[in-house]
C-alpha positions in Angstrom: 6.2 35.0 -54.1 3.1 33.4 -52.8 3.6 32.3 -49.2 2.9 28.7 -50.0 5.7 28.7 -52.6 8.3 29.4 -50.0 11.3 27.0 -49.9 10.9 24.1 -47.4 13.6 25.5 -45.2 11.8 28.9 -44.8 8.5 27.1 -44.2 10.1 24.9 -41.5 11.4 28.0 -39.7 8.1 29.7 -40.0 6.2 26.7 -38.8 8.5 26.4 -35.8 8.0 30.0 -34.9 4.2 30.0 -35.3 3.6 26.8 -33.4 5.9 28.0 -30.6 3.5 30.9 -30.2 0.4 28.8 -30.6 1.3 26.1 -28.1 3.9 27.9 -26.0 7.5 26.8 -25.3 8.1 23.6 -23.3 11.0 22.5 -21.1 12.7 19.3 -21.9 12.3 17.1 -18.8 12.3 13.3 -18.9 8.8 12.1 -18.3 9.8 8.5 -17.6 12.9 6.5 -16.8 15.0 5.4 -19.8 13.9 1.7 -19.7 10.2 2.8 -19.1 10.4 5.1 -22.1 12.2 2.5 -24.3 9.8 -0.4 -23.7 6.7 1.8 -23.7 7.7 3.2 -27.1 8.1 -0.3 -28.4 4.6 -1.2 -27.1 3.1 2.0 -28.6 3.6 1.0 -32.2 0.1 1.3 -33.9 -1.4 1.5 -30.4 -3.1 4.4 -28.5 -1.6 5.8 -25.3 -4.2 4.3 -23.0 -3.7 0.7 -24.3 0.1 1.1 -24.4 0.0 2.3 -20.7 -2.2 -0.6 -19.7 0.0 -3.1 -21.4 3.2 -1.7 -19.7 1.8 -1.8 -16.2 0.1 -5.2 -16.6 3.4 -6.6 -17.8 5.3 -5.3 -14.8 2.6 -6.2 -12.4 2.6 -9.8 -13.7 6.4 -10.2 -14.0 7.7 -7.7 -11.4 10.9 -6.5 -13.1 12.9 -6.7 -16.4 14.5 -10.0 -15.3 11.0 -11.3 -14.8 9.9 -10.1 -18.3 13.1 -11.5 -19.9 12.4 -15.0 -18.5 8.6 -15.0 -18.8 6.8 -17.6 -20.8 6.4 -16.0 -24.2 2.7 -16.7 -24.5 2.1 -15.3 -21.0 4.1 -12.2 -22.0 2.0 -11.7 -25.2 -1.1 -12.1 -23.1 0.1 -9.4 -20.6 0.5 -6.9 -23.4 -2.5 -7.9 -25.4 -4.0 -4.4 -25.3 -1.4 -3.4 -27.8 -1.5 -4.2 -31.5 0.6 -7.3 -32.6 1.4 -8.5 -29.1 2.6 -11.8 -30.6 5.3 -9.9 -32.4 6.2 -7.4 -29.7 6.6 -10.0 -26.9 9.6 -11.8 -28.5 11.1 -8.5 -29.7 11.0 -7.2 -26.1 12.6 -10.4 -24.7 15.3 -10.4 -27.4 16.1 -6.7 -26.8 16.3 -7.3 -23.0 18.6 -10.3 -23.6 20.9 -8.3 -25.8 21.2 -5.4 -23.3 22.0 -7.8 -20.5 24.5 -9.8 -22.6 26.3 -6.7 -23.8 26.1 -4.5 -20.7 25.9 -7.0 -17.8 22.6 -5.6 -16.6 19.2 -4.5 -18.0 20.0 -0.8 -18.0 20.5 1.7 -20.9 21.8 4.7 -18.9 25.1 4.3 -20.7 23.5 5.8 -23.8 23.8 9.2 -22.1 27.6 9.2 -22.8 27.5 7.8 -26.3 27.8 10.1 -29.4 24.5 10.5 -31.2 25.4 8.5 -34.3 26.8 5.6 -32.2 23.8 5.6 -29.9 21.4 5.6 -32.9 23.3 2.7 -34.5 23.3 0.7 -31.3 19.6 1.1 -30.8 18.4 0.5 -34.3 20.0 -2.8 -34.6 17.8 -4.1 -31.8 14.7 -6.2 -32.6 11.7 -4.0 -33.2 13.5 -0.7 -32.8 13.3 1.7 -35.6 14.1 5.4 -36.1 11.0 6.6 -34.2 11.7 4.6 -31.1 15.4 5.4 -31.1 14.9 9.1 -31.6 12.2 9.4 -29.0 14.3 7.7 -26.4 17.5 9.7 -27.2 15.7 13.1 -27.3 13.2 12.6 -24.4 15.6 10.9 -21.9 19.1 11.8 -23.0 18.5 15.2 -24.6 20.3 14.3 -27.8 19.7 16.5 -30.8 17.6 14.1 -32.8 14.0 14.5 -34.2 11.3 11.8 -33.8 8.9 11.7 -36.7 5.6 10.0 -35.8 2.5 9.9 -37.9 1.3 13.4 -36.8 4.7 15.1 -37.4 4.9 13.4 -40.8 1.4 14.3 -41.9 1.7 18.0 -40.9 5.1 18.3 -42.5 4.0 16.8 -45.7 0.7 18.8 -46.0 2.4 22.1 -45.2 5.2 21.3 -47.6 8.2 21.0 -45.3 9.0 17.6 -47.0 8.1 16.4 -50.4 5.0 14.3 -51.3 7.1 11.3 -52.0 9.3 11.5 -48.9 9.1 8.4 -46.6 8.8 8.7 -42.8 12.3 7.4 -42.4 13.7 10.0 -44.9 11.7 12.7 -43.1 13.8 12.4 -40.0 17.0 13.5 -41.8 15.3 16.0 -44.0 13.6 17.9 -41.2 16.6 17.6 -38.9 18.7 19.2 -41.6 16.5 22.3 -41.5 16.3 22.8 -37.8 18.8 23.9 -35.1 20.9 21.0 -33.7 19.5 21.8 -30.2 17.6 19.3 -28.2 15.2 21.8 -26.7 14.3 23.3 -30.1 13.8 19.8 -31.6 11.7 18.7 -28.6 9.4 21.7 -29.1 9.2 21.2 -32.8 8.2 17.5 -32.3 5.7 18.1 -29.6 4.1 21.1 -31.3 3.6 19.2 -34.6 2.4 16.2 -32.7 -0.3 18.3 -31.0 -1.1 20.2 -34.1 -1.7 16.9 -35.9 -3.9 15.6 -33.1 -6.0 18.8 -32.7 -6.0 20.7 -36.0 -4.3 18.9 -38.9 -6.2 15.7 -38.3 -6.2 12.8 -40.8 -9.9 13.1 -41.5 -11.5 16.6 -41.8 -8.5 18.8 -40.9 -9.6 22.1 -39.4 -7.8 24.2 -42.0 -9.7 27.4 -41.3 -8.4 27.4 -37.7 -4.8 26.6 -38.7 -2.1 29.2 -38.0 -0.1 27.6 -40.9 -2.8 27.9 -43.6 -1.3 31.0 -45.4 1.7 28.9 -46.6 0.3 25.3 -46.4 0.4 23.4 -49.7 -2.7 21.4 -48.8 -4.8 24.4 -47.8 -3.8 26.5 -50.8 -3.7 23.9 -53.5 -6.6 21.6 -52.3 -8.9 23.1 -49.7 -9.1 26.7 -51.2 -9.8 25.2 -54.6 -12.4 22.8 -53.3 -10.6 19.8 -54.8 -11.2 17.7 -51.7 -15.0 18.3 -52.0 -15.0 17.5 -55.7 -13.2 14.2 -55.0 
């Protein structure tokens, strides 16, 4: 069997092994507090890291703490986070989310998620305004070491090109498909996520992917079926 005809499960295992070697194993240590991670991830939607970071710190500099953000004038909050995309949508979503947390928990703190079962925590988070699977899984994996898998644009693109998921799979479906082929271990899932993220940034880029440098090209659908046959150049 040609390597790129391997079943998705086998490709996923091989991808995980090769990228572990290429990018080295990482420890799973929280980079930010849970609330910082949570709100920053909401801000990051369709926004680069530098602009997301600027928006987060401008917001807290202007309104001091989460209570200040909750009670801020909506237009002023949107102005504080204007370096992100769609600040006029994100500002009310952030306030609504903070309000729900305070009403249900008595304070603006989400540390309680550490003790919640994965399914319950996912359900609680994804019913909040502006919180989808990516935000929920990033928070639960990065801060609470839950065995979930965030699928951002880079993870999705690499997975689809290599053939870990089908061409018609959506980003939301990809979460469950990939998770089903990987160990239910937070450290393994963290490494898989980070390595595919980096690979998508550095090698398997949206435009002009560096296929000849890619450690996955021997079994990558895109490389074998498109690049090697020159179809992309013909198009």
